[in-house]
TORDO-71602 format. One record per residue (C-alpha): residue number from 1; x, y, z negated. Coordinates in nm, 2 decimals, m for minus. Example, Ala and Ser with C-alpha at 12.3 -4.5 7.8 and 13.67 -1.06 7.14 Angstrom:
2
+-----+--------+--------+--------+
: seq :   east :  north :     up :
+-----+--------+--------+--------+
:   1 :   1.23 :  m0.45 :  m0.78 :
:   2 :   1.37 :  m0.11 :  m0.71 :
+-----+--------+--------+--------+
This chain:
154
+-----+--------+--------+--------+
: seq :   east :  north :     up :
+-----+--------+--------+--------+
:   1 :   0.00 :   0.04 :   0.01 :
:   2 :   0.10 :   0.35 :   0.06 :
:   3 :   0.15 :   0.63 :  m0.19 :
:   4 :  m0.01 :   0.93 :  m0.18 :
:   5 :   0.19 :   1.24 :  m0.31 :
:   6 :   0.07 :   1.55 :  m0.45 :
:   7 :   0.16 :   1.87 :  m0.26 :
:   8 :   0.27 :   2.08 :  m0.50 :
:   9 :   0.37 :   2.40 :  m0.38 :
:  10 :   0.00 :   2.51 :  m0.15 :
:  11 :  m0.04 :   2.90 :  m0.09 :
:  12 :  m0.46 :   3.01 :  m0.15 :
:  13 :  m0.44 :   3.33 :   0.01 :
:  14 :  m0.70 :   3.49 :   0.21 :
:  15 :  m0.59 :   3.59 :   0.54 :
:  16 :  m0.59 :   3.97 :   0.62 :
:  17 :  m0.50 :   4.01 :   0.96 :
:  18 :  m0.81 :   4.09 :   1.12 :
:  19 :  m0.94 :   4.26 :   0.83 :
:  20 :  m0.83 :   4.61 :   1.01 :
:  21 :  m1.01 :   4.49 :   1.30 :
:  22 :  m1.33 :   4.45 :   1.15 :
:  23 :  m1.32 :   4.80 :   0.97 :
:  24 :  m1.23 :   4.98 :   1.30 :
:  25 :  m1.55 :   4.79 :   1.44 :
:  26 :  m1.82 :   4.84 :   1.14 :
:  27 :  m1.64 :   5.25 :   1.15 :
:  28 :  m1.72 :   5.34 :   1.54 :
:  29 :  m2.06 :   5.14 :   1.46 :
:  30 :  m2.17 :   5.40 :   1.21 :
:  31 :  m2.01 :   5.62 :   1.41 :
:  32 :  m2.20 :   5.53 :   1.73 :
:  33 :  m2.57 :   5.53 :   1.54 :
:  34 :  m2.56 :   5.78 :   1.32 :
:  35 :  m2.77 :   6.09 :   1.45 :
:  36 :  m2.70 :   6.42 :   1.18 :
:  37 :  m2.96 :   6.66 :   1.16 :
:  38 :  m2.92 :   6.98 :   1.36 :
:  39 :  m3.09 :   7.23 :   1.20 :
:  40 :  m3.25 :   7.33 :   0.82 :
:  41 :  m3.58 :   7.44 :   0.87 :
:  42 :  m3.64 :   7.71 :   0.65 :
:  43 :  m3.95 :   7.83 :   0.72 :
:  44 :  m4.26 :   7.67 :   0.57 :
:  45 :  m4.48 :   7.47 :   0.81 :
:  46 :  m4.87 :   7.33 :   0.77 :
:  47 :  m4.86 :   7.20 :   1.19 :
:  48 :  m5.21 :   7.24 :   1.36 :
:  49 :  m5.35 :   6.87 :   1.48 :
:  50 :  m5.36 :   6.76 :   1.82 :
:  51 :  m5.63 :   6.58 :   2.02 :
:  52 :  m5.35 :   6.48 :   2.30 :
:  53 :  m5.00 :   6.40 :   2.25 :
:  54 :  m4.75 :   6.33 :   2.58 :
:  55 :  m4.40 :   6.21 :   2.42 :
:  56 :  m4.08 :   6.35 :   2.62 :
:  57 :  m3.85 :   6.16 :   2.76 :
:  58 :  m3.53 :   6.31 :   2.74 :
:  59 :  m3.50 :   6.46 :   2.40 :
:  60 :  m3.20 :   6.63 :   2.45 :
:  61 :  m3.35 :   6.91 :   2.71 :
:  62 :  m3.55 :   7.01 :   2.42 :
:  63 :  m3.48 :   7.34 :   2.20 :
:  64 :  m3.67 :   7.40 :   1.91 :
:  65 :  m3.81 :   7.73 :   1.81 :
:  66 :  m3.99 :   7.74 :   1.43 :
:  67 :  m4.23 :   8.03 :   1.30 :
:  68 :  m4.37 :   8.07 :   1.00 :
:  69 :  m4.36 :   8.18 :   0.64 :
:  70 :  m3.97 :   8.18 :   0.50 :
:  71 :  m3.95 :   7.93 :   0.20 :
:  72 :  m3.71 :   8.19 :   0.02 :
:  73 :  m3.95 :   8.46 :  m0.01 :
:  74 :  m3.73 :   8.67 :  m0.24 :
:  75 :  m3.47 :   8.69 :   0.04 :
:  76 :  m3.65 :   8.73 :   0.37 :
:  77 :  m4.00 :   8.81 :   0.26 :
:  78 :  m4.40 :   8.65 :   0.27 :
:  79 :  m4.44 :   8.78 :   0.71 :
:  80 :  m4.41 :   8.48 :   0.90 :
:  81 :  m4.05 :   8.46 :   1.12 :
:  82 :  m3.91 :   8.31 :   1.44 :
:  83 :  m3.61 :   8.09 :   1.30 :
:  84 :  m3.38 :   7.94 :   1.55 :
:  85 :  m3.07 :   7.71 :   1.45 :
:  86 :  m3.06 :   7.75 :   1.10 :
:  87 :  m3.08 :   8.15 :   1.15 :
:  88 :  m3.37 :   8.42 :   1.14 :
:  89 :  m3.40 :   8.62 :   1.49 :
:  90 :  m3.59 :   8.89 :   1.63 :
:  91 :  m3.83 :   8.85 :   1.90 :
:  92 :  m3.63 :   9.09 :   2.14 :
:  93 :  m3.33 :   8.80 :   2.07 :
:  94 :  m3.51 :   8.54 :   2.24 :
:  95 :  m3.41 :   8.56 :   2.58 :
:  96 :  m3.07 :   8.54 :   2.51 :
:  97 :  m3.13 :   8.22 :   2.32 :
:  98 :  m3.28 :   8.11 :   2.59 :
:  99 :  m2.99 :   8.17 :   2.82 :
: 100 :  m2.76 :   8.03 :   2.55 :
: 101 :  m2.93 :   7.70 :   2.58 :
: 102 :  m2.92 :   7.68 :   2.97 :
: 103 :  m2.58 :   7.74 :   3.02 :
: 104 :  m2.51 :   7.44 :   2.72 :
: 105 :  m2.65 :   7.21 :   3.04 :
: 106 :  m2.54 :   7.12 :   3.34 :
: 107 :  m2.67 :   7.27 :   3.70 :
: 108 :  m2.95 :   6.99 :   3.72 :
: 109 :  m3.06 :   7.00 :   3.38 :
: 110 :  m3.14 :   7.41 :   3.37 :
: 111 :  m3.45 :   7.42 :   3.54 :
: 112 :  m3.55 :   7.11 :   3.30 :
: 113 :  m3.51 :   7.28 :   2.95 :
: 114 :  m3.83 :   7.26 :   2.72 :
: 115 :  m3.87 :   7.52 :   2.43 :
: 116 :  m4.06 :   7.34 :   2.16 :
: 117 :  m4.25 :   7.58 :   1.94 :
: 118 :  m4.32 :   7.46 :   1.57 :
: 119 :  m4.61 :   7.69 :   1.48 :
: 120 :  m4.73 :   7.71 :   1.13 :
: 121 :  m5.12 :   7.70 :   1.15 :
: 122 :  m5.11 :   8.03 :   0.93 :
: 123 :  m4.90 :   8.21 :   1.16 :
: 124 :  m5.07 :   8.54 :   1.34 :
: 125 :  m5.13 :   8.52 :   1.70 :
: 126 :  m4.99 :   8.87 :   1.81 :
: 127 :  m4.62 :   8.68 :   1.70 :
: 128 :  m4.69 :   8.37 :   1.86 :
: 129 :  m4.80 :   8.59 :   2.19 :
: 130 :  m4.48 :   8.80 :   2.16 :
: 131 :  m4.30 :   8.54 :   2.15 :
: 132 :  m4.45 :   8.35 :   2.48 :
: 133 :  m4.42 :   8.68 :   2.66 :
: 134 :  m4.06 :   8.69 :   2.56 :
: 135 :  m4.01 :   8.34 :   2.73 :
: 136 :  m4.16 :   8.44 :   3.06 :
: 137 :  m3.90 :   8.71 :   3.08 :
: 138 :  m3.62 :   8.42 :   3.03 :
: 139 :  m3.80 :   8.21 :   3.28 :
: 140 :  m3.84 :   7.99 :   3.01 :
: 141 :  m4.17 :   7.82 :   3.12 :
: 142 :  m4.16 :   7.49 :   3.03 :
: 143 :  m4.32 :   7.55 :   2.63 :
: 144 :  m4.48 :   7.30 :   2.41 :
: 145 :  m4.65 :   7.30 :   2.06 :
: 146 :  m4.52 :   6.99 :   1.83 :
: 147 :  m4.79 :   6.88 :   1.60 :
: 148 :  m4.73 :   6.57 :   1.42 :
: 149 :  m4.86 :   6.24 :   1.54 :
: 150 :  m5.20 :   6.13 :   1.42 :
: 151 :  m5.26 :   5.71 :   1.40 :
: 152 :  m5.55 :   5.62 :   1.56 :
: 153 :  m5.71 :   5.32 :   1.35 :
: 154 :  m5.97 :   5.23 :   1.53 :
+-----+--------+--------+--------+
């Protein structure tokens, strides 16, 4: 019969040669899938309800304009204000905003820019009309009003 001997110098380490590859794959995964918040809304909004809703196909061609009462009333007052890209603007600055947004797009997409108005239901129609007139002057004719989506339980 043969005799079995037990080896006394056995190593029980975990191989770590693939560990950097795994870490970088996880890093790239989270970098690709994470969406950064673009704007901090500084106005209160109670959006009106819509009866018909159409979803946009290219969200990257949408620029948002928020209209409503400021959340920090001690600093900005209680009158409805216009907010674009984390700053409050006047109505006369809308043309410049539209031109800046168009300059970020390539030539084929410049005419497809859509302005999304997120307007509080308590905002005065005069301010909204002024914004619409400035958008016409800037030749931004694709305007949509954002509303929350209702779920139909029928």
